[in-house]
N, C-alpha and C positions, 0 to 999 in steps of 0.2 A: 504494499500499500504506499503510494507516494505521499510525502508530507506537503504541507501548504506551498512552500517555495517551488517544489518540483512540479506540483500540479499547475501553478501559474506558468512556470517555464514551458511545460509541455503544451498548454494552450497557445502560448505565444509562438512556439515552434511551428505548430500547425499553421498559424497565420503567415509566418515567414516562409514556410514551404509553399504555400498557395501563391504568395507573391513572387517567389522565385520561378515558379512554373508558368504562371499565367493561365490563360484559358486555352491556349493553342498548342500545348504540349501533346505530342503524339503518344499512343500507347506504347510504342517502342522506347521512347525517351523516358517514360515513367517506369517502365520495366528495368531500364538501365539504372535509373536513380535508385530503385529498390535494391537491385543486386549490389550496388556499390555501398549503400547504406548498411546493408546486412554485413558486407565484408568489413567495413570500418568497425561496426559493433562487435564483430567476432574478433577483431584484432584487439579491441579494448578489453575484451573478456580475457584473452590470452596474455596481455601485457599489463600487469597491475600498475607499474610505474607510469606508463603512458596514460592509463585510465585516470589515475590520481592527478596527474599533471593537467590534463584537459578538463577535468571536472572539479578542480580545486577552487572553491568559492573565495579563498583567501588571495588568490592571484588576480591581478587586474584583468578584466575581460579582454582588453586590446592585446595583452600578452598572450592570452590563451588562443585567440583567433589567429594571431600572427604565427604562433608555433604550429597551429593546425595547418595553415596555408604552406608553411615551409616544409612540413612533412608530407602532405597529401596533394599539394598543388599540382604537381606534374603527373600524378597517378590516377586521378579521378576526373570525371566530367565537370565542367565549370559550374553546372547547376548543382551537382552533388556537393561540390566544394562550398558553394553559397549556402546551402542548407546546413552543412557541417559547421561552417563558421558561425552561422546564426545559433546553432545548438550549443557550441562550446562558449559562446559569448554570454549565454544566459546563466542564471544562478540556480544551481541544483542542490538539493538537500544532501545528496550523496553522489559520488562519481558513478555508482551503479545506476542511479536514476538517469544519468546521461546516456549510458549504454542502452538501457531499456527504451528510452525515448527515440534513440536512433533506430532500434528495431521496429518500434511502433510506427515510426515515420516511413520505414520501408514497406510495412504493411499497408499503410495508407496510400502510398504510391501505387502499389499493386491493385488496390481497390479502385483507384482513380483510373488506372489503365483499363480495368474491366468495365467501368462506367463509360469510358470513352469508346470502347468497342460494343457497348450495349449488352454486355454479358454479366453485369453486376448481380442480377437476380439469379442467374445460372450459377455463379460462383458461390453465392450465399447458400443456395439450395444444396450444392454439392458438399460444402462444408457441414451443413446440418445432417445430411445423409450419412457422411462418414462418422459424424459424432454418434449417430445411432448404431452404426456397425460396432463402434468401440463399446457402447453401452451394452450391446448384446454379447459381446465376446471380450471378456476382461483379459484373456490371455494375449490377444493381439495388442491391446493397450500396453500390457506389461512388457512385451517384447520391444515395442517401439520406444518405451521409456527407459529401457535398460542402458544406463549410462556407461557400464563397463564394456558394452559391446561397441565395436567400431561403427562410426557414423555411416560409413558406406554400407555396411551390413544392414543397418536399421533403415536407411533410405531405400536400399535394395528391396527390402521387405515391403515398404510402403508402395513402391512402384509396382511390385507384383500384385498388390491388392487392388490398387486403383488404376495404374497404367493409363491406357488410352480412354478409360471410362470417365475421366474428368478433363476439364479444360487445362491447358498449360499453366494458366495463372493460379488455378486452384492447386495444382500439383506443386507449383513453386512455394505457395503459402504453407502447404502441408509439409514439404521437404524441410523448409526452414524451421517449422514448429518442431520437427523431429530432431533436426541437427543442432539447434540452438542450445547452449548450456544455460541460458537464462530462463528456459521454459520449465516449470515445475513438473508438467505432465502434458502429453499430447491432448488429453481431454480438456484440460484447463486452457491450453493454448487455443484450441478450436473455439472454446467459449468466448475467450477474449476477441478472437477474430470476428465471430458473429456480432459481437457487441460493436466492434469498430465499423463493420458494414452497416449496421443499423444506425449508428450515430451519423454516418456519412449521408444517409437518406433521411435524417431527422425524424426518426421513428424508433420503435422498439420492436423486437422479435418475440413472438409467442411460439414456443415449441409445443406442438399438440400431438399427442399420441391417441390414436383411436383403434378400435378392434376391427372396423371396416372402413373403407375409403370414404372420405367426406366429398360431397359434390362441390362444385365451384360456388354455387349459391349458399351452401352451408358455411363454407370457409369465409365468404364475404359477410354473412350475418354474424359469424363468430368475431371476425376482425372488428366489425362495427361495435358489437357489444363490449369487447375488451377495450376498444378505444374510448368508449364512454366511461368505463370503470376506471381506467388509468389516466384519462385526461390527455392522451397523446395518441398519435397515429400508431397503429399496430399492424405488423406484417405477420401473417400466419405461415408457419412452416409445419407441414404434417408428415407423420410417419405411422406405419401400421405395426400393431403388436396385439395379435389375437389373444394373448394371455390375459389381458385386461378384461376380456369377455364383453365389455360394452361400456358406454359412457366415454369420458374423455379424461386425459391427464394433461394439464396445461401448465407450462412453466414460462414465467415472464421474469427475466432477471433471476433474483434468488428466490422468488416466490413461486411455490407450487400449488396448484388447485387440482386435487385428486378427486375426481368425480367418477372413477372407474367402478364398474360393477364388481370386479374382483376385490377391491378395497372395501366396498360396502358388505360384501359377503363375509370378509374377515372380521369386520366390525360387529356384524350381527352375531357371528359365532362367539366372538369374545364376550359380548353382552349376554348371550345365553349361558355361557360357561360360568359367568360370574353369578 
């Protein structure tokens, strides 16, 4: 959890990144930005002294940005350098928060690329469906989270699972989530990515589990009802789980609304046993 200074810096960085890109950046340029930001973040993870130097709030911002330019200026695209200099010039509560902000900025760039190509809904839906796969098979999640296993082995497993079934941008997001040392788990990383995608579209995501498929009309009514309840736009992402027998299980952020028949049966049995 970021402290106040880092939350403010993170919001400012998003503004600086948008200003650096403008509205005409191509999907290819956005993907390059993401790749380079991920690479810089990875270097900061691997180099504690460099991380502390660039994220030290006691050092003058101008000195930090000058050092970043001298180190990375000839190695990364000029837009990436502009975003990086903006990041290191801000005040972070911890050098680790700078690293995490760069990773998040990389994710934002990939979501912007998806939006540019008209694929943002597809990417979001693919992330959600892979999240459901992990929920259903804990062994897969365990293997992808195994930090003692080589990264190439874990990303190889990921590619064997999703491969050509998802868009290249979704695969890039997932591969980074698996390979990054800053992600606590693949499941939590996907959860964060889904929230990023929702924030980008100024709405929240409701993960809805049902025993049978919901029609488009049912999804629209549910989205409208949830929107009234939460006071903001809601996008519904659905998945099937026959084990709930009927009803719905809905998760919005950290809140879960369990109206499944299976849960009601368990409740009834508990009441009768008492």
